[in-house]
N, C-alpha and C positions, 0 to 999 in steps of 0.2 A: 691398731685400736687407737693410733694417735688423731686419727679423724675425729673421734668422739670427744676428743680434748679441744677442739676448735669452736669458737664462738659462731657457731651455725646459726642460731638464732638472732646474733647480733650483727651480722655483716651480710648481706645479700651474696657480696663478692665471694666470701670465704664460702658460703653456703653452696653458690656455682661451681666454683673451683673444687671443692670436695667431690661434687657430682662429676665433675671432668676427672677427675682423678679415678673415681671407681670404674668410671666406664671405660677409660683408657687401661686399666689394670685388665678389666675383662677382654678387651680387644687385643693386647697386646702382651698381656703377661703370660706366663707358663700355666699350663692347663689347673694347676691347683689353685690358682687365684680365681676360678669360678666358683670351687667351693668355700675360698675364704670369703668372698663376698657375701656369702649366704649370710654371713653374720650382722651385716649391714641393712638388711632389708627392714628392721625397725627404726634405725636412724633415717633412712631415704623417706620412710612414711611419715616420720616426724618434720622432717625437712618440708614434704609437701604440706603438711599441715600447718606448720609455721609461717609459711610463705604465702599464705592464701590471701590474695589482695584484699578483701573484706576485713582481714585480722590486722592490718598496717598502721591504720590510724595516720596515713600520709605520710610517714617518716620515710619511706623508700618509694621509688618510681613504681606505680602499680603494674605498667606493662612489662618491667624488669622481672618484678616477683611472679607474673604468670610464667615467664619463661623457665624461672626457678620449678614452679610447681610441674608444668607439663614435662620437663626435663626429668624431675625426680620421678613422675611417673614413667617416663621411658626407661630410665635406668631400673627401677624396680620392676618393669615388665619383662626386660631382659633376664635379669636375675630368676625372676619366678620362672620365666622359659625354661632355663637351665635346672631348676629345683625339679621341675615337673616332668622333665625331658631329659634326664640323664644320658649320657651317652650320645647326645646329639651335638657336642660342641665341634665335630668334625665338620659340619655344615659351614661353620662359619671361617674355616680356614681357607684364606684366599691369599695365594702366593703372588699375584701380581693384577696389573689391570685388565689383562688378558684372561683370567683366570675363569670367567664365567663361561667358558666354554669347557671347563674340566670334564675329563672323562671319568672322575671318580663317580662310582654309583652307590647307592644307600638302598639297603634291603630293608622294607618294613611292609608291613600290612596296608592295604588301601585304606581301609578305616582310621589307622592310627597315622596315615600319612596326610590324610585329609585334615586332621586335628591339629597336626604340627604345623603344616602349610596355613591353615585358620589363624593359627597363634601368631604366626611370621607376619601375615599380612595385616593383622591388628596391631602389631607393634608398630608396622610402617607405617599406618594411619596415627599412631600416637606419634611418630618422629617427624610427620608430614605438619602435625600441629605446632611442634617445636619450631620447626623452620618458619612456619606462617608468622607465629608469635616474634621469633629471632628478627625476622625482616621488618616488622613493626617498629621494633625496638631502633635496629639500626637506621631506619627512616626518620623516626620520631621521637626517639628516645633521648634522655641526657647523654651528655658525652661521657661521663665516666661508665654508664651501664653499656653504652656502644663498644668500649675496649673490651671489656669482659664478654660480650656478647659474639664478637668477631673470634674469640678462643674458643668458641663453641662450634664455630661452622665446621673446622676441619674433622674434629670427631664425629659430629653429626652426619657428615658426609660418608663419613666411612662406614658409621654403623647404618645408615641407610643403605648403602651397597653392599655390607654383608648381609642384611636381612632379605634384600631383593635377590642375591646370587643363594642364599639358602633357601628360600621360598621356590626358586627355581629350580633348585636339584631336588629338593623333595617332588614337586611337581612333576619333573621328568621322569622320577622313579615309577610314579604313578602311570605315567604314560607307557613307560617300558613294561610295566606288568600288564597292563591293556593289551598290550602288541603281543605279548608272550601267550596270552590266554586265547 
């Protein structure tokens, strides 16, 4: 609840760091963090709305504001994925850089697996948009924006990797079920 007390509408750096904090809690926190983050969906939507570049009146770097909006959308999508797909948090458990070849299998119906894979790939596209905008700010943005944007890179890379591995695991489970039929 402390995040709600922060001046999210007044300071783009605080808004961005709040989103990073939520994403890191989802990535690295114990399993109950996923459920705890459900309480922040409204706040994330508000962040995305308040930092729309057209509503800034020139007070903030518009390119940095776009990152905040895109990043909020990515965090929102991850939380909604977990709300809509309870029990699939295990897809995101990666023990090391070589874990993409995990032998862990997931049993799910093919239709369900396709929907899960589609959601994961959709989130990957959202993360790709965040990366693209991040590099725009790193190359052309204001120095104070660049510092915060650099702190986004590691969580973004980790999140992209997790979603790629999760999608691969789901698709692998479909492939295994096809071979057994």
